[in-house]
C-alpha positions in Angstrom: 128.9 95.4 110.7 126.4 94.7 113.0 123.9 92.1 112.6 120.9 95.0 111.9 123.0 96.8 108.9 124.3 93.3 107.4 120.7 92.1 107.9 119.2 94.8 106.5 121.5 95.0 103.4 120.0 92.0 102.8 116.4 92.8 102.5 117.6 96.0 100.8 119.2 93.8 98.0 116.3 90.7 97.8 114.1 93.8 97.9 115.9 95.2 94.4 116.0 91.7 93.3 112.3 91.6 93.3 111.3 94.4 91.9 113.7 93.9 88.8 111.6 90.6 88.4 108.6 92.6 88.2 110.2 95.0 86.1 110.8 92.1 83.6 107.4 91.0 84.0 105.9 94.5 83.5 108.2 94.4 79.2 106.6 91.1 78.8 102.8 92.6 79.7 103.8 95.3 76.9 104.2 92.5 75.2 101.0 90.9 75.6 99.3 94.0 75.9 100.3 95.0 72.2 99.3 91.6 70.9 96.1 91.7 72.6 96.6 88.3 74.8 94.7 88.3 77.6 95.3 85.2 78.8 99.2 86.0 78.6 98.7 89.2 80.6 96.7 87.4 83.7 99.1 84.4 83.9 102.2 87.5 84.0 99.6 89.6 86.4 99.5 86.3 88.4 103.0 86.2 89.0 103.5 89.8 89.6 100.8 89.4 92.5 103.0 86.5 94.2 106.1 89.0 94.0 104.0 91.7 95.7 102.8 89.2 98.5 107.2 88.8 98.9 107.8 92.5 99.2 105.5 92.4 101.4 106.5 90.4 104.2 110.3 91.5 103.0 108.7 95.3 104.2 107.6 93.8 107.0 110.9 92.5 108.3 112.6 95.9 107.0 110.8 97.4 109.4 111.6 95.0 112.5 115.7 95.0 111.5 115.0 98.5 111.6 113.5 98.6 115.2 116.8 96.2 116.5 119.2 98.9 114.6 117.3 102.2 116.9 117.2 99.9 119.9 120.9 98.6 119.9 121.9 102.0 119.2 119.5 104.0 121.2 117.9 106.0 119.1 114.7 106.1 120.3 114.6 109.2 120.8 114.5 110.2 117.2 110.9 111.6 115.8 108.6 109.6 113.5 110.2 106.9 111.7 114.0 106.1 111.4 114.8 106.4 107.3 118.0 105.0 105.5 119.1 108.0 105.0 119.3 108.5 109.1 120.8 105.2 109.5 123.3 106.0 106.4 124.4 109.5 108.2 125.9 107.1 111.5 127.6 104.9 109.6 131.4 105.2 108.4 131.7 106.1 105.6 132.7 103.2 103.8 129.1 101.3 104.6 127.4 104.6 104.2 128.4 105.1 100.5 127.6 101.2 99.7 124.1 101.6 101.3 123.7 105.2 99.9 124.6 103.1 96.4 122.4 100.3 97.4 119.1 102.6 97.9 119.9 104.6 94.4 119.8 101.6 92.6 116.9 100.5 94.4 114.9 104.2 93.7 116.2 104.0 90.1 114.4 100.5 89.7 110.9 102.0 91.1 111.4 104.6 88.5 112.0 102.8 86.0 109.1 100.3 86.9 106.5 102.9 87.5 107.3 104.6 84.3 107.0 101.3 82.3 104.0 100.7 84.5 102.6 104.4 83.5 103.0 103.5 80.2 101.5 99.8 80.1 98.5 101.7 81.6 98.2 104.0 78.4 98.3 101.0 76.5 95.5 99.2 77.5 93.5 102.1 77.8 93.9 102.9 74.5 93.3 99.6 73.4 89.9 99.4 75.4 89.3 102.7 73.5 89.6 101.4 69.7 88.0 98.6 71.0 84.8 101.0 72.2 85.1 102.5 69.0 85.4 99.7 66.9 82.3 98.2 69.0 80.2 101.4 68.6 81.4 101.2 64.8 79.4 97.6 64.5 76.4 98.6 66.6 75.4 100.7 64.0 76.3 99.2 61.0 73.3 96.3 63.3 69.7 97.0 62.9 66.6 95.1 63.0 63.9 95.4 60.3 60.6 94.1 62.0 57.2 94.7 60.6 54.5 92.9 58.7 54.1 92.0 55.0 51.9 92.6 52.9 50.1 89.2 53.6 50.1 90.3 57.8 52.8 88.0 58.5 55.5 89.0 60.9 58.7 89.9 59.0 62.1 90.1 61.5 65.1 90.0 60.0 68.5 91.3 61.8 71.2 92.6 59.7 74.3 91.8 61.0 74.7 89.9 64.2 73.8 91.3 67.4 75.7 89.1 69.8 78.7 91.2 70.6 80.4 90.5 74.6 81.9 93.8 75.2 84.3 92.2 78.0 85.4 89.2 75.9 
């Protein structure tokens, strides 16, 4: 195999590994959402952000490797960007099979990650809706009673606390 193909394989393996780490973090985020642990959720999100930055670097590296592959194989005639499928078509059968499997594994990891992120999004929305419902109930049960008594003095009283920070 030529160098760009070997480099591309290493990059795809690294990307797959990072996506699997993101998936594991997303599973932990699901637990933090269910436990209503905002601090843990924030901590996990920061770790995920760093992994996404690493992915961005890998994607740029992958683009450069594909450009090298195009240059080495004189594929400048291909319109648009060269995809992994087009590269696989030009490989021998053994390498082709290996890269197809690698691509499918990466795609499956991304699909699982997308499904889990969607589930977590729904859980967060449900928690926010539940919290808003509780807040609404608390607001409705608190009232301010103000006025003047028979002696002409101001009679002000709050039935229940009004100090709620909705975003806390």
